[in-house]
C-alpha positions in Angstrom: 0.1 -0.1 0.0 3.2 2.3 0.3 4.3 1.8 -2.6 0.9 2.5 -4.4 0.7 6.2 -2.4 4.0 7.0 -3.5 2.9 6.4 -7.2 1.7 9.6 -7.8 0.9 11.8 -10.7 4.7 13.4 -10.3 6.5 10.0 -9.9 4.6 8.4 -12.9 6.0 11.4 -15.0 9.2 11.9 -14.0 11.6 11.0 -16.1 9.2 9.2 -18.3 8.4 12.1 -20.4 10.1 10.3 -23.7 8.1 6.8 -23.2 4.6 8.1 -23.0 3.3 4.6 -23.3 4.8 3.2 -20.3 4.0 6.3 -18.3 0.4 5.9 -19.2 1.2 1.9 -18.0 2.1 3.2 -14.6 -0.8 5.9 -14.6 -3.1 3.0 -15.7 -1.5 0.6 -13.1 -1.7 3.5 -10.5 -5.9 3.8 -11.1 -6.3 0.1 -11.1 -4.4 0.1 -7.6 -6.5 2.7 -6.1 -9.5 1.2 -7.5 -8.8 -2.1 -5.4 -8.5 -0.3 -2.3 -11.7 1.8 -3.0 -13.7 -1.5 -3.3 -11.6 -3.1 -0.7 -13.2 -0.4 1.6 -16.6 -0.4 0.3 -16.9 -3.9 0.9 -15.6 -3.3 4.7 -18.1 -0.5 4.7 -21.3 -2.9 3.7 -19.6 -5.4 6.1 -19.8 -2.9 9.1 -23.5 -1.8 7.9 -24.3 -5.6 8.3 -23.4 -5.8 11.3 -24.9 -2.7 12.6 -28.4 -3.8 10.9 -27.7 -7.3 13.1 -26.6 -6.0 16.2 -27.6 -2.6 16.3 -24.1 -2.4 17.6 -23.4 2.1 17.1 -19.4 1.3 16.4 -20.1 -1.0 13.7 -22.0 1.9 12.3 -19.3 4.7 12.8 -16.3 2.2 11.3 -18.9 1.8 8.5 -18.5 5.5 7.8 -15.2 5.6 8.0 -14.4 2.8 5.4 -16.7 4.9 3.4 -14.2 8.4 3.9 -11.5 5.9 3.5 -12.6 4.7 -0.2 -13.6 8.1 -1.0 -10.0 9.3 -0.7 -9.1 6.8 -2.9 -11.6 7.6 -5.4 -10.6 11.5 -5.1 -7.1 10.0 -6.0 -8.0 8.7 -9.0 -9.5 12.0 -10.1 -6.6 13.5 -9.5 -4.1 11.0 -11.1 -6.5 11.2 -14.3 -7.6 14.7 -14.7 -6.8 15.8 -18.2 -5.7 12.9 -18.8 -8.2 10.4 -19.5 -11.2 11.1 -21.7 -13.5 13.2 -19.8 -16.5 11.1 -21.1 -15.4 7.4 -20.8 -17.8 4.5 -21.4 -17.8 2.4 -17.6 -20.2 0.1 -18.4 -23.1 -1.0 -20.2 -25.6 2.2 -19.2 -22.6 4.1 -17.0 -20.1 6.9 -19.0 -18.6 9.8 -17.7 -15.2 10.6 -15.5 -14.8 9.6 -12.2 -15.5 13.0 -11.1 -19.0 12.8 -12.2 -19.6 9.9 -9.8 -18.5 11.9 -6.8 -22.4 13.0 -6.0 -22.8 9.2 -5.6 -20.0 9.0 -2.8 -21.4 12.3 -1.4 -24.5 10.3 -1.0 -23.0 7.3 0.6 -21.7 9.5 3.0 -25.0 11.8 3.7 -27.0 8.8 4.3 -24.4 7.2 6.7 -24.1 10.5 8.7 -28.2 10.5 9.0 -28.2 6.9 10.0 -25.5 7.3 12.8 -27.5 11.0 13.7 -30.7 9.1 13.7 -29.1 6.0 16.0 -27.0 8.4 18.6 -30.4 10.3 18.8 -33.0 7.8 19.1 -31.3 4.7 19.2 -32.0 1.8 16.7 -35.1 1.3 15.2 -36.4 -1.8 13.3 -39.3 0.0 11.3 -39.4 3.2 10.5 -42.3 4.8 8.0 -41.1 8.1 5.5 -44.2 10.2 4.8 -42.0 12.4 2.8 -41.1 16.4 3.1 -43.0 18.4 5.4 -45.5 20.2 3.5 -45.3 24.2 3.1 -48.1 26.2 4.4 -48.9 27.3 1.3 -50.1 23.8 -0.3 -52.3 23.3 3.5 -55.7 22.4 2.8 -58.1 24.4 5.0 -61.6 23.8 5.1 -62.3 27.3 4.4 -59.8 27.3 1.3 -62.7 25.6 -0.7 
């Protein structure tokens, strides 16, 4: 893992300007390594979240949030390595395209969902069943008997 962290854009480019194929191969390897760490942390987050739902142990939930933060760090490293180098609208799956940066909102959503879950667990404790009735209605939309 230490070697991967050393392999940033500067070291990839250093002294390899004359050999574009080798330089880009090193970049690809750095991206693949960071993707591996990203998925490892996401998997650990999922396991910890599963532990939380089975045991209601808040420490498992907190660990899941930490793992998601770690995963996001590797994803951001991929963005910094590839920005301006890789095509900005890559096809990355049958129905998926874009640069790694376009996926950041999905990572932020994961982090936010865990923050909400942690806050709920710390405030009200675990819940087994809940109802979501949607966002509160504004007073302008409220029906009153005399509004017709």
